[in-house]
N, C-alpha and C positions, 0 to 999 in steps of 0.2 A: 300340245293339243289343247284346243279351247273347247270347253263343254258349254253348250248353249241350250237353255230351257225355252221351249216354245209352248204357247197355249194351244190346246186342242181346238180343232175347227178351222174356220175361215182365215183367222189371223196367221195360223201356222202355215197354211197353204200360200197365203200372200207373201209371207216372210221367206219361205223356201223359193218362191219365184224370184225374189230379189237375189238370193244366193245363186240361183241358176243363171241369172243374167250376168252376175259378176264372174262366176267360174266356168260358164259355158258348158255345164253338164247337169244332168238331172239330180235332184235331191228329193227322193220319195221314200216315205216310210212303207215298209212291207205291211201287209194286212195284219192289223192288231198289234204290231210291234210298237214298243214305246221308246226304243233306242235306235238311232241311225248313225252309223259310222261312215264318214265321207271325207277322204283326204285328211287334213289336219283338224277336222272338226268332229265332235260327237254331239248329236242333237238328242234332247230328251223331250218327249211329248207329255205335257203335264196339264192338269186342270188350271185354268187361268188364275183362280184365287190362290193357287199354291206356288206360282212362279216366284213371288218375292221371298218365300221361305227357302226354296231351292237355291236361289242366288245369295241370299243373306247368309246361309250356313255353308256356302261354298261347295254345295253339291253340283252347282253349275257356276261357271265364271261369269257368264253373260246370260241375260234373259230378255224376252220380249213380253211386255205386259201392258195392258191398257192403263191409261192415265187414271181412270176411275179406280182401278185396283190399287195403284200406287198411292193415290191420295187417301183412299179409305184405310189402307193398312199402315201407311206412314213408315214403311221399312227404311232402314238407313242404307240406301243404295245410291250409287252414282248414276244419274240420268245422263245418258250420252246423246241420244238423238230421237227426234220424233220421226217415225217411219212413214207417217201419212196414210197408214192403212187402218182398217177397223174403226173407221170414224163413226161416232155416235154422240148422243147428248144425254146428260143427266137432267131429268125433268121432274117437275111436280105435276102429277096428273090428278084430275078431279072428274067426277061424273059430269057428263055433258049437260050444258045449260045450268050448271051450279057453280057459283063462285066460292072461292075459299074465304071464309070469314076471319080476317086477321084480328078482329076485335074480341074474339073468344079468349077467355083466360088461358086456355090451353088447346092446342090443335093436335089431334091424333094422326100420326103419319105412319103408314105401313111401308117398310123398306128393308132391304138387306144391307143398305149403306148407312149405318148408324152415324159414323163420324162425319161424313159429308153432309148428311141431313142436319145433324146437330149444329155443325159449324155455320151452315147456311142460315138457318132460322135464328141462331144466336146472334149473327151479324146484323139481323134485323130486329133484335130485341123481342123475339116472339118465343114464348114458351111452348115446347113440344113434348108430347108423350109418344115416344118411338116404340112401335110394335115391330119387332124383328121377324120377318118371314123369309123363307128360302125359295118359295115358288108360288105361282098363281097370285102374285101380288095385286094384280088388277081386280081381283075379286073382293078385296078388303073393303073399299068404300061402297061397293054395291050391296053389301050385306050389313053395313053399319059397324064393321070392325074398326074402320078408320075414316077420317074426314077426307084424306087424300093419300096419295102414294108418292114416293120418290123412286124412280127407276131409270134404267138405261133405255133409250129410245133410238132406234135406227131410222126406220121409215115412219113410225107412228101408227102403222096399220094394226098392230096388236091392241093398242089402246082403243082405237076407233072400233074395232070388232067387239070390244068388251064395254062399249058405251062410255068411254072416258075420253078426255081431251087434255092437251097440254095447257096448263095454267101458267107455268113459268119455266124458263130454262135456267138451270143452276150453272152448268158449265158444259164445255165440249170435251170430248175424249177421243184419243186415238192411241195406237200402239207405239210404245217407246222402247228403245234399246237401253237396257240398264246393265250395270255390272257390279260385282262384289268389290268392295274397296281394297281388300287385300289382293285379290286377283289383279286389280288394276296396277298394283305395285309390282307384283311378281311376274305378270305377263303383259307389261305395259306396251311393248312393241307390237305384239300380236293383236292386242285389243285396239290399239290406235290404227293399225293397218286395216283391221276389219271395219272400224268406224269410218275411215277415209274411203274405203271401197264402197260401203253401203251408201254413204253420203253422196258420192259421185253417181251411183246407180239410180238413186231416187230423185236427183235434181233434174 
């Protein structure tokens, strides 16, 4: 049996639709249940930020995680496939009609993605003071806590509603199928069969 960790929300729903397409049967979590048994699979419903930990410590053999989460956490996992769902961008956001002043000796950035932010600005030889926030990140530059934010953007509507605009796009993200390195050795046939089926279903 393969144990697969899925992030809560839309990506889980989109991933389960791929499984339904492959196996021609419904894959639905019962109300508030976090475990789903279906055939040779056990699905776990997990917070997106926790997916790498579940897979890394082999509580799940396989997981579906956003590329942004994988890049931020840098977990030692095998990346198998881009599923093409959950597409979004990692962007630098600034208050509308205000440009980011790269000549400042240090730029204050509010974000929950410290590693991605640090790497991006470091690659441009810009010193940053990172202020880690877990929510309402758009508020930070509006009240003087930060000069700009780095955040995930889907449509951009949340930024616009809060008086911000995209200054730069750092990278694009989508959901990826990943697996534990030991699981890949122990359950290689099952994982490769799943990989092939999913790849065919999404092409």
